[in-house]
N, C-alpha and C positions, 0 to 999 in steps of 0.2 A: 286745321289751321285756323286763326282767329283773326278776322278782319274788324277794323273799329271804323265806324263811319262818323267824319264829323259834318253835319250840316245844319243848320238854323231851320230849314224847312222842312217840315215836320212830315208832310206826305212823303217827299222823297227818302227822308228815313225809315220811312215805315214801309214802303214800297221796295226799295232796294235791300233792307232787312228780309223782307219776307222771300224775294228772289235769293239773296245768297245763302237762306238758311234751307230753303226748298233745294240747294244745290250742294248740301253738306259741309258749309261754313259755318263756325261759330262766330256770331256776331256780336258785337257791343255799337252802340251808340251814344253819340252826344250831340247836343243842339249849340255848344259854344265851343270856343277855342280852349278856354280854361279848364272846363269838365273834360274835354277831348285829350288835353295833355296830362289831368289827373289819372285818367284811364289808361293812358299808355304808360305811366309810371307803376301803376298797381297790378298791372296786366301782363302778359306775354304776348305780345302784339306782332303778327307775321306780316301784315299789309294795312296801309291806311288810304280810305278814301275821303278825301277833304276838299269841301266847297271853299270858294276863295271869299265871297263877298257874305261877310256875317258880321252883325253890329260889336261893337268893341274890339276884341282881336280879330284881325282878318285872317284868311288861310295863310298868307304870305309869312307873318310872322308864326303863326302854328308850324309850317313848316322847318322854317329854321329853326325854332326851339327844337324840334323832333330829330332834326339831323345832327342837333350839337352832340344829344345824349346817344342817338343810335344814327350811325351814318350809314348803316347798311339797311335801314328799314325802308323798304319800297312804300312811296308814297304815290298815289294816283291823284290828280288834281281834276276836280270835277265842276264846271261852273258855264253859266249861259252868258255871261259878259264880257264882251272885247276880247274874243277866243283867241286872234293873233298874238297882242301883246301879253295876254294873261299866259299862254302857253310858253311864250319866249323867256318870260320871267320865271315862271315855275321850272324850265329845264336850268335855268340859271341858278335856281337854289336845289337841285338836286332831284327834281320829282321824275319819277319813272316814266310816267306818260301824262298827257293831258286828253280830257273827253269831254265832249261840248254836250252839254243840255239842251233838249231831253236825251236821256241817256237809252240807247239801244241795249238792250240786254244780253245778245249775243256778242256784240262787242266788249262790252263788260265783262263778260264771265272769261272771254279770250285773253282780255288784257291781265285780269287778275291771275288765269293760270301762267302766262307767260311771266310775269313777275316773281311768283312764287316760285317756280322752275329754275328760274335763273339765281333766287336766294337762297334754295335748297342745299346745293352743294357747300355753301358755306357754312351748314348748322352746325357742323364737327368740328369747325374752327374754334379757337380761342374767341372768347367776348371781346369786345373791344375794354378799354381801360375804363371807359365811362358807363359801361353795360353790365352793372354788377348787381344782384339780386338782393333788396335790401339797402339800396343807396339812394333812396329816395330824399327829394327835399320834405321841407313838412308838409303833411299829408292833408289834403281838404279841398273843398269847395266853396266854402263860405268866404264872405267877401273879406273878412280880416285877414283869412290865409292867402287869397289873391293878393290882396295888397302886400304880404309879405314877402311872398313870392316875387313879384314885381321888383321890390327893391330889393332883395337878394341878386337877382340878375344885374340891375343897373350897380349896385356898389361892388360887386364880383369882380367889374374890369377895372376898379381903380386902386389905388393903394391907401385910401381912407382906413383909418381905424374904426372899429364898430363896438359898440356896447350894447351887449342883449339883455333887455330884463324881462323878469317876469316870474311867477311860481313856480315852486318846486315840483317837477313833471310836465311842464308844457311842451319842452322839446328844443330848450334854448343851443344845446349841443348840436341838435341838426340844422339849426341855421348857420352854425359856424361851421359847420362839414360843408352845408352846400357853397356857402360864401367860396370857401376854400375851392370846390370842387370847379368851380365854374370860373376861377380866376388864371391868370396866366401863371401863377405860382403852383397849378396843380402837379406838376410834374416832380415838384420838390414835397418834402414830409409837410404834413400837418401834426403838429405835437400837442397833446393835450396835458393840460395840469389842474387837478382840482386843488385849489387853494386851500379848500376847508377841510382835505382828507388828511393833508401833512401838518405833523406838529411845527410850531411855528419855529422852534430852534433849528430847523432842517429845511425851511422853506428858502433861505437863500442859497443853500448848498444845490436844492434842486432846481432853481432856476439859472443860477449863474455857474453851477460847478463848484469846486473845490481842489486845493492842491493838496499833495502829498503831506500829512502830518500838520495841516492846517489846525485841527482840533481832535481831540480825544476819539478814536475811531477811524480816523482818515488815515487809512493804511496805504491808499493809493490815490493817484489822481483821478478826476471824476469829472466828466464833462458834462456840463447843464443844458435845460432845457431849450436856452436861448440859442447857444451854439449847435445843436443837435436841429433846430428848426431853422439854420442859415440857408437863405434862399427860399423859404416856404413860410409857413403861417404857424404862430403861436396862438394857441387859443388857452385865456387864464379863466378858467370857470372857478365860480363864487369869488371873485375878485374882493368883493365885500369883506370876506375874511381876511383878509392878507394885513401882516403886522405892518404897523408904520415904518419900522426900519427897511422892512423888504420893499414896501410902497416906493420910499425914497430911491433905490435903488434901480427899481423897474423906472423911473420918472427918470433916472440919469439915462439909461439905456434908449428909452425913446426919444429923450433929446439930441443925444448924440450919436446914437447906434453904436455905440462903445458898452463894453462890459468888463468887469473883474472877476476873475475867480475868488472866493472865498481863500483867504491866506495869498492871495498873489499880488503883484503889481503890475503885470503885463497888462497895457490895455489890450483888447482883443474886439477887432472890428466884425459888426453882424448886420446881416440884411435881413430883417424880420418884419412879416406886416404881423401884428398884433391884434387880435380881436379877445374882447373880454365879455364875462356875462356874470349876473348876481341876479340873487331872488331878495335884496336888500334895497331899501329905499337910501341910494346913494346921498340924497340931499340931506336926508336925517342923520345919515354917520358924518356929514363933513359937519354939520351944526355940532354932533354929540363930539368932536375932535377924533373920530375913530377912521377916518378918511380924508387922505389929501385932496383938498380942493382943486389944485393945480395938476395933479394926477388925472382926476376926474375930468377936466377941460381934455385934458391930452387924448385921453381914451375916449370920450364922447363926443367924436365928430360925427360919427352917424348914428344915433339912436335907432335901435328895434325892439318895439316892446311885443311880446310872444303873449298875446291874450289866455286866460284860462279856458278851459274846455267848456265851463257854463256859458260862455260868451260865444262859443262857436257850436252849438248843439247840432247844427245841420252838418257838421262832420263826422259825429258819433257813428251812423250807420258805416259810411266809408270805411271808418278807422276799425271799426269793428270786424267787418269783413274782411279788411286786408291781416288783421292780426289771427283770426280764426283761419283762415288759409295757410298763412305762414307757419303755425305754430304745427296744426294738422299736419301739413307737409313734412316738417321737422322731425316730428313725433310718429310719423308713420300712422294716423289715427285717421278713423273713415270720415270724420265731420265735413261736411262740405259748405254749410250755410247756417244761417239764422231767422227764425221766422218774424215776419213783422210783428207778431203779437210780443215776443221778445224783447224785440228793439222797443217797442212803445215803451216797455215796462224800463229798459236801462238807459233810454235817451232822457231822461226826466231826473235821474239821480243827480247830487250833488257833484259828484267827481270832486272830491276836496285834493285828491292826490293827482288831478288833471292824467295826460295820457297815460302816464306811467300806471296808475291806477286802473284804467280801463283794460290795459294790457295785460294786467294780473289777472283781470276777471275773466278777458277772452281765455286765457291759458287755462283758467280753474274750469271754464264752461266746456272747453274743447275736450277735456281729461276727462269730466265726469260726466259728460253728456250719453245720453241712451239711445241717439239715433244719428245719423246722415245731418240731420238739420235741429240744430238748438232750439227748442221750443219754451213758452211761456213757463212750463211746469220746471224744467231746467234752472231757467234763473230764479224762480221763488224759492229755491232750495237755497242760495246765497244772500238775495235780497229781502229784507225782511219787508212785510208790508207796510209798515208806518215811516219807512225811509223812503218810497217812491211819491214823489209828486204826483196827483192823481192825473192829470193830463193837460198839455197846454190851453185846452178849452177851461179848465178850471179857475187858473191863476193869471198865468202870463197873457193868454189871450184879451182877458176882462182888461188888464192893466194895459195893454198896446194901444187902446184908443178908447176913446168919448164918444167917437162919432158911429151910429148906428150902420151905416152903410159901409164903413170900413171894416165894423165887425163882422159884419155878412160878408165882404169879399175875404176876408182872413179865414172864416170860418168856412166858406165854399174852396177857397185853397186846399187846407189842410183835409177835408175829405176827400177833394179830388187826388190828393198826392196818395193819399193812404189805398183808396182803389186802385189807382196807376200800381202801386206798389204791390197789392195782393194779386192782380193779375199780371204780373211781370212786364208790364209796360205793354201788353196785348191791346194796340187800339181798339181792336173789334169787340173783344170780351169786355172791356173795361164801358164802352160806350153802350154796350147792351145791357150790362149789369145797370147803368145810371138811366136806361131808358132814353137816351138823347143819340142824336145823330153823330155819328163820327165828325162831320166837319164841326159842328158844336164844341165838341170835346178838343178838338185841335185848337179851336179859337179860345177854349177858357184855358189851354196850356199855355198859350203864348200870352193871353191876357195876363196871368199871374205869373209868368216866367217860372214856371215848373219843370226841375230840371230832373232828368233821371240819376240815381244814386249807382255809384260803383256797382256790381254784383247783381243789381235788379234783375229778377228775369232769368238768370243766366243759368 
């Protein structure tokens, strides 16, 4: 059984983790709400221990989001603040129990056993619709990803049209799917169409359908994507590649919620939310006369920019571990993890193909690895040494600041982060290796806001 502990007070994380691990539980920890939610998305969590008073996203918001995706997930609230009102509000949000700090070990273990025993009879039942492996929102704990995730949750509740932009392979389709999944339209279909993959002479038929005999080869009536998406969401991927005639018809559909099949004269009413995506700069396409400005304004109600992987390098270890485990499980291969040395090599590649290229690399490494842990030598088989940027210390860190104290702080943060990863976030072992007191290490972790990456120390 895997327990996720979310608490910003590191001594509590350490002591409760030790207690649960000695009692036979597998434990994951997070010191803030967004990191905890990310771990819950990426792992099979059986129970969550959740603190309430945390900076940024508090425990009430975390449990609300957890319960949206996993209504059956037991959550035990732990807090030292305003116990009666906290307990009442927690119960209203679906918490299994409220435990007041300081925690009593016997009571905590008894509560966990009770919660998990109640959950176990449901284990063989079909998963809820939203609890499907692989249906994650965009994965990561970096600030850009957290901002995108916040925007997804906010926009999903509305009917606003969304235009998603970003380079190839950044995960624009994942953003579109997440918006649909969290919207009130999620019981209706999400219909996707890649406008760049369909010949221009057929795009209108794909979008709006056609009547029998409307053109050569139209031997029967065809229902288009707009009608198939009725009541749900239509995702127009690579809309920047759509022909101008098709753009005009899409504009009419958005203005009036009415379409006509190719070769038809009947007006067909449709109720569709449209989300579009492109890797092109539409402002330049408009300037060149290849994209309609009025359609752009119709689509660009809420713009979401998905950053390239090189601008969210903090997410690379989490993404790699997620892909490695997913691929190894799917292909029944024994690979379980990747070493820190291998991560160091991969984290500073350019990744011009973004997340898609990273996923391909993960699959290559899983298949060709010689042991349960992918090592530096495995990576070097596929990564020419001259393509690896030597380290953040050699270029990026020097370029980040001209202030000597800032440079020292950044260097110390990186050094401590690497040591924590090396020792699996075991505070005692890391402090001993660094020859400092545990309390001093805790202070450094808090000072630099160092966060544990998914999979570290498992």
